N, C-alpha and C positions, 0 to 999 in steps of 0.2 A: 069702748075699745080704745079710742084715740086718747082719752083721758088717762087710761092706764098705761099706754105707751109712753106718754110724757112723764108720768110719775116714775115709771120703771127706769127710764133713761136718766132722769135727774138723780135717782137713788144710786144708779150705777156710777155716775160721775162723782158724786159726793163720797161714795164708798172707796173711790180711788184717790181721794184727796187726803193729804196729811191731816191726821186728827188733832194735832196740836196747833194748827193755824189760828184758831180762835183765841187761844191763850197768848200766842206770839203777837197777834194783831192788837189785842187789848193792851199788852205791855207797850207797844209802839205808840198807841193812841194816848196812853197815860203819860208817856215820856215827852210827847210833843207839846210845844208851846201852843201852837195852833195847827189845825188840820185843814188841808186843801184837797178836794176830790175832783178828778177830771176823768173824762171818757169822751167817746164820740158816738153819735147815733144812739142805738138802744143801750149800749154800755153806759153812756152818759145818764140815761134815765135810771139805770140801776144805781149809779153813783148818787143821783139826786135822792133816791129812796133811802140809801144808806146815810147820806148827809142829814136828812131830816131826823132819822132815828137817833143819830149821834147827838144832835142838838137836843132832842127830847131827853137824852141820857146825861146832859150837862156839859158836853164838850163844846169848844169854840171851833166851829166848822164853817168853811166857805166853799162854794162851788166855783171852780175856775170858769171864767167867761161871763159871770153875772156882773152887772154894772156896779154893784156894791162890793165886789171882791177886793180885799186889800192886797197890798204887795206881800209876796212871800219873803221870808227871812230865814237866816240860819236858825236852827232849832225848831223850825216848823216841819211838818210832815206832808209830803205830796203823795197821795194815793192815786195811781193811774189804773183805770180799768180798761183793758184792751185784750180782746181774744187773741189777736195776732202779735201784739207788741210792736207793730210796724206802722202804725198810723202816723203820717207825717206831722200833723199838727201836735200830736201828743209827744212825739220825739222832740219837737221844738220846745214844748213846755218843760219836758224833762231836762233838756240841756240848760235852759234858763234857770231852773230851780237848782240844778247841780252847781252851776257857777256861783250861785248865791250862798250855797252851803246848806240847803235844806236836805232833809232825809227824804228818800224816794223809795216807795214800795209799789211794785207792779203786781196786779192781780190779772192773771192771763191763763190761757189754755196751753201756752207753749213755755217750756222751761228756758229756751234760748231764743232771744230776739234782740233787736237793736235797743229797745227800751230796757229790756232785762239786763243787758250789758252795762247800761248807764246807771241802773237802779242799785240801791243798797241791798235789795232782796227781791225775790219773786215768790209769790204764792201761786203755785200752779194748781188750778182747779181741775181735778181729774188727771188723766194722763192722755197724751196725744193720740194714742191708739183708740181711746174711747170715743173720739170725735168723728167716727165714720158717719157717712150720710144716714140720717134717720128720716124715713118717710113721714111727712107732716111737720117736721121741725127744721125748716130751711134756714140758711144764711145766718148762722150764729145763735140761733134760738137755744140750742143746748147749753152753750157757754153762758149766755145771759141769764137764763132761768136758774141754772146751777149756781151761778155767782150770786144772784139775788137771794136764794135760799141760804147759801153759805154766809152771806153778810147779815141776813136777818137772824141766823142762829148765833152769829158772833154777838149781835146786840142782845139776844137772850142770855148769852154767857155773861155779858157785862152787867145786865140788870140783876141777874142772880148773884154774881160775885160781889157786887157793890151794894146789894140790898136796896136797889132803887124801886120805890113804890110807884105803881101806875099813877096814883094821884099826883106825885111829884113830876112825872113825865107830862101829865096832862096840863100842869101849870106852865110848862114850857111850850106847849102846843100853840100854834097860831090861833089868835082869837079874833082876827079881822077877816073872817071867811064868809 
């Protein structure tokens, strides 16, 4: 019962998400010199998952906040994952990247927010009215799981469009585990 509730809610959210986002995001990734991904809390974990898949797909990706993250520059892409678009630390990252001339894309549950106003674009996952309370899915769970599935389906789009073989991805996978 609970499993079906979660699946139904994610299906509802993704059904209300613009169907061309995967193509638009792929074009942005391909245009970027380098890709930086940031989020806070569980949204950061979703970003880490996406960053790993992009590395497997052959992109130059860094996760903001890691000790080996290089400086961002003009021509780079900063992807911020934030349900609210109002997280103070992420606003600061967005302001810094904007001053440098990096492109900024927000993935959020809200069309309008502080980060959204600063960003070059917003991918709204679902629509705000779809985020009413769901029993058993507290505190951002709906956004995070829906975003995770959206980003994984974007990777599936990339793999198919570029003809990336799983063996090629496996060669890029960490081997010091």
